[in-house]
C-alpha positions as CSV (number, residue, x, y, z in Angstrom):
1,X,213.8,-203.0,68.6
2,X,212.7,-200.9,71.6
3,X,213.5,-202.3,75.1
4,X,210.8,-202.6,77.6
5,X,211.5,-201.0,80.9
6,X,209.8,-201.3,84.3
7,X,206.3,-202.8,84.1
8,X,203.5,-200.3,84.3
9,X,199.9,-201.1,85.3
10,X,198.0,-202.6,82.4
11,X,194.5,-201.2,81.6
12,X,192.1,-203.9,80.4
13,X,188.8,-203.6,78.7
14,X,185.6,-204.6,80.5
15,X,186.4,-202.8,83.8
16,X,183.0,-201.1,84.4
17,X,184.3,-200.3,87.9
18,X,186.7,-197.9,86.3
19,X,184.0,-196.5,84.0
20,X,181.8,-195.7,87.0
21,X,184.7,-194.1,88.9
22,X,185.5,-192.0,85.9
23,X,182.0,-191.1,85.0
24,X,179.8,-191.3,88.3
25,X,176.9,-189.5,86.8
26,X,176.6,-191.6,83.6
27,X,173.3,-193.2,82.9
28,X,172.8,-196.9,83.6
29,X,172.9,-199.5,82.2
30,X,176.3,-199.0,80.8
31,X,177.1,-200.1,77.2
32,X,180.5,-201.7,77.5
33,X,182.3,-201.5,74.1
34,X,185.8,-201.7,75.7
35,X,186.3,-205.3,74.9
36,X,186.5,-207.4,71.7
37,X,184.0,-210.0,72.8
38,X,181.3,-211.2,70.5
39,X,178.2,-209.3,71.7
40,X,175.8,-212.1,70.6
41,X,176.9,-215.1,72.6
42,X,176.5,-218.8,71.6
43,X,173.3,-220.2,72.9
44,X,175.0,-222.4,75.5
45,X,173.3,-225.5,76.8
46,X,172.6,-226.0,80.4
47,X,175.4,-228.5,81.6
48,X,174.3,-231.5,83.5
49,X,174.5,-231.2,87.3
50,X,177.4,-233.6,87.3
51,X,179.5,-231.1,85.5
52,X,179.4,-229.0,88.7
53,X,179.6,-231.8,91.2
54,X,182.4,-234.0,90.1
55,X,185.9,-233.5,88.9
56,X,186.2,-233.5,85.0
57,X,186.9,-236.9,83.6
58,X,190.0,-237.3,81.4
59,X,187.8,-238.6,78.7
60,X,185.7,-235.5,78.7
61,X,188.8,-233.2,78.5
62,X,190.1,-235.3,75.6
63,X,186.9,-234.9,73.7
64,X,187.0,-231.2,74.2
65,X,190.5,-231.0,72.9
66,X,189.5,-233.3,69.9
67,X,186.7,-230.9,69.1
68,X,189.1,-228.0,69.2
69,X,191.6,-229.7,67.0
70,X,188.8,-230.4,64.4
71,X,187.5,-226.7,64.6
72,X,191.1,-225.3,64.3
73,X,192.2,-227.7,61.6
74,X,195.0,-229.1,63.9
75,X,196.1,-232.6,64.3
76,X,194.8,-234.8,67.1
77,X,197.0,-234.7,70.1
78,X,198.4,-231.2,69.2
79,X,195.9,-229.2,71.3
80,X,195.7,-228.5,75.0
81,X,192.9,-226.8,76.8
82,X,193.5,-224.1,79.5
83,X,191.3,-221.9,81.7
84,X,191.6,-219.0,79.2
85,X,194.3,-217.8,76.9
86,X,195.5,-215.4,79.6
87,X,196.6,-218.5,81.7
88,X,198.7,-219.7,78.7
89,X,200.2,-216.3,78.2
90,X,201.4,-216.3,81.9
91,X,202.5,-219.9,81.7
92,X,204.5,-220.1,78.5
93,X,207.3,-217.7,79.6
94,X,208.0,-219.9,82.6
95,X,208.6,-223.0,80.5
96,X,212.1,-221.8,79.2
97,X,215.2,-220.2,80.6
98,X,215.4,-216.4,80.6
99,X,216.4,-215.0,77.2
100,X,215.7,-212.4,74.6
101,X,212.1,-212.0,73.6
102,X,210.7,-209.7,70.8
103,X,207.1,-208.8,70.9
104,X,205.8,-207.5,67.5
105,X,203.9,-204.4,68.5
106,X,202.4,-202.3,69.7
107,X,199.9,-205.1,70.7
108,X,198.2,-206.7,73.6
109,X,200.3,-205.6,76.6
110,X,200.0,-208.8,78.6
111,X,202.4,-210.6,76.3
112,X,205.4,-208.4,77.1
113,X,204.5,-208.2,80.8
114,X,204.3,-211.9,81.2
115,X,207.7,-212.5,79.6
116,X,209.2,-209.7,81.7
117,X,207.8,-211.2,85.0
118,X,209.5,-214.5,84.1
119,X,212.9,-212.8,83.9
120,X,213.3,-212.5,80.1
121,X,214.7,-209.4,78.4
122,X,211.7,-208.0,76.4
123,X,211.8,-205.7,73.4
124,X,209.1,-204.4,71.0
125,X,209.8,-205.1,67.4
126,X,208.1,-203.3,64.5
127,X,207.8,-206.5,62.5
128,X,209.1,-210.1,62.4
129,X,212.2,-209.0,60.5
130,X,213.2,-206.8,63.5
131,X,212.8,-209.8,65.8
132,X,215.4,-212.0,63.9
133,X,218.0,-212.0,66.7
134,X,215.5,-212.9,69.5
135,X,215.3,-216.3,71.2
136,X,211.5,-215.9,71.2
137,X,209.2,-214.0,69.0
138,X,205.6,-213.1,69.8
139,X,203.1,-212.1,67.2
140,X,199.4,-211.4,67.7
141,X,197.6,-212.3,64.4
142,X,195.4,-210.5,63.6
143,X,196.8,-207.8,65.7
144,X,195.0,-206.0,68.6
145,X,194.2,-203.1,68.2
146,X,195.0,-202.4,64.5
147,X,194.0,-205.7,62.9
148,X,197.3,-206.1,61.2
149,X,197.7,-209.6,59.6
150,X,201.1,-211.4,59.0
151,X,200.9,-213.9,56.1
152,X,201.3,-217.6,57.1
153,X,204.4,-218.0,54.9
154,X,206.2,-215.3,56.9
155,X,205.2,-216.9,60.2
156,X,206.4,-220.3,59.0
157,X,209.7,-218.9,57.9
158,X,210.2,-217.1,61.2
159,X,209.2,-220.4,63.1
160,X,211.8,-222.4,61.1
161,X,214.5,-219.9,61.7
162,X,213.8,-219.7,65.5
163,X,213.6,-223.5,65.7
164,X,217.1,-223.9,64.1
165,X,218.6,-222.0,67.0
166,X,216.4,-223.5,69.7
167,X,214.0,-220.5,69.8
168,X,210.2,-220.4,69.8
169,X,207.5,-218.6,67.9
170,X,204.4,-217.7,69.8
171,X,201.4,-216.7,67.7
172,X,198.3,-215.4,69.5
173,X,195.3,-216.0,67.2
174,X,192.7,-214.8,69.6
175,X,190.7,-213.0,67.0
176,X,191.3,-215.4,64.1
177,X,188.1,-217.4,64.3
178,X,185.9,-214.9,62.6
179,X,188.6,-213.6,60.2
180,X,189.9,-214.4,56.7
181,X,193.3,-215.3,57.9
182,X,195.5,-218.3,57.4
183,X,196.0,-220.0,60.7
184,X,199.2,-221.7,61.7
185,X,197.2,-224.4,63.5
186,X,197.1,-226.8,60.6
187,X,200.8,-226.6,60.0
188,X,202.0,-226.5,63.7
189,X,205.6,-225.8,62.8
190,X,208.3,-227.0,65.1
191,X,208.9,-224.7,68.1
192,X,205.7,-222.8,67.4
193,X,202.9,-222.3,69.9
194,X,199.5,-221.0,68.6
195,X,196.9,-219.6,71.1
196,X,193.2,-219.6,70.4
197,X,190.5,-217.8,72.4
198,X,187.1,-219.4,73.0
199,X,185.4,-216.6,75.0
200,X,185.9,-213.8,72.5
201,X,184.6,-215.7,69.5
202,X,181.6,-217.3,71.2
203,X,180.7,-214.4,73.5
204,X,181.3,-216.5,76.6
205,X,184.3,-214.8,78.2
206,X,183.1,-215.8,81.7
207,X,183.5,-219.5,80.8
208,X,187.4,-219.0,80.9
209,X,188.5,-221.4,78.2
210,X,191.3,-221.2,75.7
211,X,193.6,-223.5,73.7
212,X,197.2,-223.9,72.7
213,X,198.2,-225.7,69.5
214,X,201.8,-227.0,69.1
215,X,203.7,-230.1,68.0
216,X,205.8,-232.3,70.3
217,X,207.7,-231.9,72.5
218,X,206.2,-228.4,73.2
219,X,202.6,-229.5,73.6
220,X,203.7,-232.1,76.2
221,X,205.7,-229.6,78.1
222,X,202.7,-227.2,78.1
223,X,200.3,-230.0,79.2
224,X,202.5,-230.8,82.1
225,X,202.8,-227.2,83.0
226,X,199.0,-226.6,83.2
227,X,198.4,-229.7,85.3
228,X,195.4,-231.8,85.9
229,X,191.8,-230.4,86.2
230,X,192.7,-227.0,84.9
231,X,189.4,-226.7,82.9
232,X,186.1,-226.9,84.7
233,X,183.4,-229.3,83.9
234,X,180.9,-226.7,82.8
235,X,183.5,-225.1,80.5
236,X,184.2,-228.5,79.0
237,X,180.5,-229.1,78.3
238,X,179.9,-225.7,76.8
239,X,183.1,-225.8,74.8
240,X,182.4,-229.2,73.3
241,X,178.9,-228.1,72.1
242,X,180.1,-224.7,70.6
243,X,183.2,-226.1,68.9
244,X,181.2,-228.7,67.0
245,X,178.7,-226.2,65.6
246,X,180.4,-224.8,62.5
247,X,177.1,-223.4,61.1
248,X,176.8,-221.0,64.1
249,X,180.4,-219.9,63.5
250,X,179.8,-219.1,59.8
251,X,176.7,-217.2,60.6
252,X,178.4,-215.3,63.4
253,X,181.3,-214.4,61.0
254,X,179.0,-213.0,58.4
255,X,176.8,-211.1,61.0
256,X,179.8,-209.6,62.8
257,X,181.2,-208.5,59.4
258,X,178.1,-206.6,58.7
259,X,178.2,-205.1,62.2
260,X,181.9,-204.0,61.8
261,X,181.1,-202.2,58.6
262,X,178.2,-200.5,60.2
263,X,180.4,-199.3,63.1
264,X,183.0,-198.0,60.6
265,X,180.4,-196.0,59.0
266,X,179.3,-194.5,62.3
267,X,182.9,-193.7,63.4
268,X,183.7,-192.1,60.0
269,X,180.5,-189.9,60.3
270,X,181.9,-188.7,63.7
271,X,185.2,-187.7,62.1
272,X,187.1,-190.8,62.8
273,X,189.8,-192.2,60.5
274,X,189.5,-196.0,60.6
275,X,192.9,-197.6,61.6
276,X,191.6,-201.1,61.4
277,X,190.6,-204.0,63.6
278,X,188.6,-207.2,63.2
279,X,185.1,-208.2,62.9
280,X,184.8,-207.8,66.8
281,X,186.3,-204.4,67.3
282,X,187.3,-201.4,65.3
283,X,190.1,-198.8,66.0
284,X,189.9,-195.2,64.8
285,X,191.7,-192.0,65.2
286,X,189.8,-188.8,66.0
287,X,190.7,-185.1,65.9
288,X,190.3,-185.1,69.8
289,X,190.2,-188.6,71.0
290,X,190.2,-187.7,74.7
291,X,187.2,-185.4,74.4
292,X,185.3,-188.1,72.6
293,X,186.2,-190.6,75.2
294,X,184.8,-188.3,77.8
295,X,181.6,-187.6,75.8
296,X,181.0,-191.3,75.4
297,X,181.6,-192.0,79.0
298,X,179.2,-189.3,80.2
299,X,176.6,-191.0,77.9
300,X,177.2,-194.4,79.6
301,X,179.3,-195.9,76.8
302,X,182.8,-197.2,77.8
303,X,185.5,-197.6,75.1
304,X,189.1,-198.4,75.1
305,X,191.6,-195.5,75.1
306,X,195.5,-195.7,74.5
307,X,197.9,-193.6,76.6
308,X,200.6,-193.8,73.9
309,X,198.1,-192.8,71.2
310,X,195.5,-190.6,72.8
311,X,193.8,-189.8,69.5
312,X,192.9,-193.4,69.0
313,X,189.9,-195.2,70.4
314,X,188.9,-198.8,70.1
315,X,185.3,-199.8,70.1
316,X,183.6,-203.3,70.3
317,X,180.3,-204.0,68.7
318,X,177.0,-202.9,70.3
319,X,174.5,-205.7,71.2
320,X,171.1,-204.8,69.8
321,X,169.4,-201.9,68.2
322,X,168.9,-199.9,71.4
323,X,172.7,-199.9,72.0
324,X,173.4,-198.9,68.4
325,X,171.0,-196.1,68.8
326,X,172.7,-194.8,72.0
327,X,176.1,-195.1,70.4
328,X,175.0,-193.1,67.3
329,X,173.4,-190.4,69.4
330,X,176.6,-190.0,71.6
331,X,178.8,-189.9,68.5
332,X,176.7,-187.2,66.9
333,X,177.2,-185.1,70.0
């Protein structure tokens, strides 16, 4: 395992302020492909006025969590809602004493950063086998940015081994909703916490809603750590509606799958070697990644770059034919 050292600033997707600083002459409006958010959002309902003017009722929150349990195949009572998965990523490391944490990577950088801030000794592991001596193992499944998938049987075995020595397995399934992966939500092994993102799947990142799935006593500990009224009334209303619409989810998975294949073809035609990804983003290596990042930026198209692998770029999916056409033209040079 590779030990993490001093925390460096983390570059996130979606920062169009950075895009405008880097490329002040780029045409507007920007096409932001730097996130892995569904570009075709769920047609959210207008919440009743009371969702804004009163505190969320416990019964409403319970109904939201029940809808999430049904959607994720989890047991009732094993789901807790939060104001986004990032809030959970920050909270979970503070729920146990500092120890040794292995993050299977490279992956979403906030996991290692959050555990480090909470005083844990953090190391990057190439796979679950390399994390066998840790007190906590963290896996993003499917992984961001390469789309790597760890089979459920391997995750369940790791969870059992960690539980036997008082450890935890944290599985971030932020991109699992639209993928053909075996979720751990239905099994909820002891000492395992599964994270699910609402905003990425439903294209409603601004709602700030996410979920954790776990058995007792972990789910109770997490619920107490989050505290009351953590999720807003409007988020509860929108979340309940979307999570009880499986037909929309099936259609979105099929449509985004077609979009991902279309994006792969575009990237390959521009000389890219497809590394992987999910139905919501694709990662490719290019002969000159930094030059292509600059060319796209000057065309008003913002994508993700990686300091540790400058040849690689990650692109989300365009929203609409006009955006697809701009991307194709910029890639063609």
